[in-house]
C-alpha positions in Angstrom: 0.0 0.0 0.0 1.5 3.3 -1.1 0.7 6.9 -0.7 0.2 9.7 -3.2 2.2 12.9 -2.3 0.5 15.4 -4.6 -3.1 14.4 -5.2 -4.9 17.6 -6.0 -8.0 18.7 -7.9 -5.9 19.6 -10.9 -4.4 16.1 -11.3 -7.1 14.0 -9.7 -8.8 12.7 -12.9 -5.5 11.6 -14.5 -4.3 9.8 -11.3 -7.7 8.1 -10.9 -7.6 7.0 -14.6 -4.2 5.5 -14.1 -5.2 3.8 -10.9 -8.1 2.2 -12.8 -6.1 1.3 -16.0 -3.3 -0.4 -14.0 -5.8 -1.8 -11.4 -4.0 -0.3 -8.4 -6.6 -1.0 -5.7 -5.0 1.1 -2.9 -4.8 4.1 -5.3 -8.4 3.7 -6.5 -9.5 3.7 -2.9 -7.4 6.8 -2.2 -8.8 8.6 -5.2 -12.4 7.9 -4.0 -11.5 9.1 -0.6 -10.0 12.2 -2.1 -13.1 12.8 -4.2 -15.3 12.6 -1.1 -13.1 14.7 1.1 -11.8 17.4 -1.3 -13.7 17.5 -4.6 -17.1 17.4 -2.9 -16.0 20.0 -0.4 -17.5 23.1 -2.0 -16.1 26.4 -0.7 -18.7 28.6 -2.4 -21.4 26.1 -3.3 -21.2 27.5 -6.8 -22.4 26.0 -10.0 -18.8 25.8 -11.2 -17.7 23.7 -8.2 -20.7 21.5 -8.5 -20.3 21.1 -12.2 -16.6 20.1 -11.7 -17.5 17.4 -9.2 -20.5 16.3 -11.3 -18.5 15.9 -14.4 -15.8 13.9 -12.7 -18.4 11.5 -11.4 -20.0 11.3 -14.8 -16.7 10.6 -16.6 -15.6 8.1 -14.0 -18.9 6.2 -14.5 -18.8 6.4 -18.3 -15.1 6.0 -19.0 -13.9 3.9 -16.0 -17.1 2.0 -15.4 -16.9 3.1 -11.7 -20.4 4.1 -10.5 -19.2 4.9 -7.0 -18.5 8.5 -7.9 -22.0 9.0 -9.2 -23.3 7.5 -5.9 -21.1 9.7 -3.9 -22.1 12.8 -5.8 -25.8 12.1 -5.5 -25.6 11.1 -1.8 -23.3 14.0 -0.7 -24.4 17.0 -2.7 -27.1 18.9 -1.0 -29.2 21.3 -2.9 -31.3 23.9 -1.1 -34.8 24.8 -2.2 -35.2 24.1 -5.9 -31.4 24.2 -6.3 -31.4 20.7 -7.8 -33.9 21.8 -10.5 -31.8 24.9 -11.2 -28.6 22.9 -11.4 -30.1 20.4 -13.8 -31.6 23.1 -16.0 -28.1 24.5 -16.5 -26.4 21.1 -16.7 -28.9 19.9 -19.3 -28.8 23.1 -21.4 -28.3 22.3 -25.1 -30.1 19.0 -24.5 -30.1 17.8 -28.1 -26.3 18.0 -28.2 -25.5 16.5 -24.8 -23.4 13.4 -24.5 -25.4 10.3 -23.2 -23.2 10.3 -20.0 -24.7 13.7 -19.0 -28.2 12.5 -19.6 -27.4 9.5 -17.4 -25.9 11.7 -14.7 -29.0 14.0 -14.9 -31.3 11.0 -14.3 -29.1 9.9 -11.4 -29.3 13.4 -9.8 -33.0 13.6 -10.3 -33.3 10.1 -9.0 -36.8 9.6 -7.7 -37.9 13.2 -8.4 -40.1 12.3 -11.3 -41.8 15.7 -11.1 -38.5 17.3 -12.2 -38.0 14.9 -15.1 -41.6 15.3 -16.1 -41.4 19.1 -16.1 -38.2 19.0 -18.1 -39.5 16.5 -20.7 -42.8 18.1 -21.1 -41.3 21.6 -21.5 -38.5 20.4 -23.8 -40.7 18.2 -25.9 -43.6 20.6 -26.2 -41.5 23.8 -26.9 -38.5 22.5 -28.8 -39.7 19.4 -30.7 -43.1 20.5 -31.8 -41.9 21.3 -35.3 -38.7 19.2 -35.4 -39.7 15.7 -34.2 -37.8 13.8 -31.5 -34.1 14.0 -31.5 -31.6 11.2 -30.5 -31.3 12.4 -26.9 -35.0 12.6 -26.4 -35.4 9.1 -27.6 -32.5 8.0 -25.3 -34.2 9.6 -22.3 -37.5 8.0 -23.1 -35.8 4.6 -23.2 -34.2 5.2 -19.8 -37.3 6.3 -17.9 -39.1 3.9 -15.7 -42.6 4.4 -17.2 -44.3 2.3 -14.5 -43.0 4.5 -11.7 -43.7 7.6 -13.8 -47.3 6.4 -14.4 -47.9 5.7 -10.7 -46.6 9.1 -9.6 -47.8 11.4 -12.4 -50.6 9.7 -14.3 -52.1 12.9 -15.8 -48.7 14.3 -16.9 -47.8 10.9 -18.4 -51.1 10.9 -20.4 -50.4 14.4 -21.6 -46.9 13.5 -22.6 -47.9 10.2 -24.3 -50.7 12.0 -26.2 -48.2 14.6 -27.4 -45.5 12.1 -28.4 -48.1 10.0 -30.3 -49.3 13.1 -32.1 -45.8 14.3 -33.2 -44.6 10.8 -34.3 -47.8 9.8 -36.1 -46.6 11.0 -39.5 -43.0 10.1 -38.9 -41.3 7.7 -41.3 -38.6 6.9 -38.7 -39.1 3.3 -37.5 -36.7 3.8 -34.5 -38.6 6.9 -33.3 -42.0 5.1 -33.6 -40.6 2.1 -31.8 -39.3 4.0 -28.8 -42.4 6.1 -28.5 -44.6 3.0 -28.8 -42.6 1.3 -26.1 -42.9 4.4 -23.9 -46.6 4.8 -24.5 -47.3 1.1 -23.8 -45.1 1.2 -20.7 
């Protein structure tokens, strides 16, 4: 078991990546400990600090297949009031161009707050996609949602969303889009 002399926020991701690539278990544990103690210690509780920690967790999950960072972020980051909603609005800006890892991270942050996901999807779908049809990221998010849980929690919003999705995909010639929407609508 060794020790890292200069593990800092600036070099953390590179050290963590090397620890995973070379399967150095003591170093992967040290990196996770550093993430919890230093990266998740926000001095100003600013969007920039939270984004930095969030992106590290997202990349660790996606690139290193280490979901512990996402779990730590979700468990340890406290949002006041509707801070989570505000953070996710900024984090998911430019939704149609977001990488899938950011959508997955957004769903992890929202967790069981289906109202937040419902509001986002309804707003995005109704305002942005009315004329354009569903884009790749919208289809991806629809595939990832737990429709049964959504249905139990927000039945009227789900009906509204499924009616809208059915209407905008009715004339579509895209088989993939129709398949994803059909699966979502049928639950």
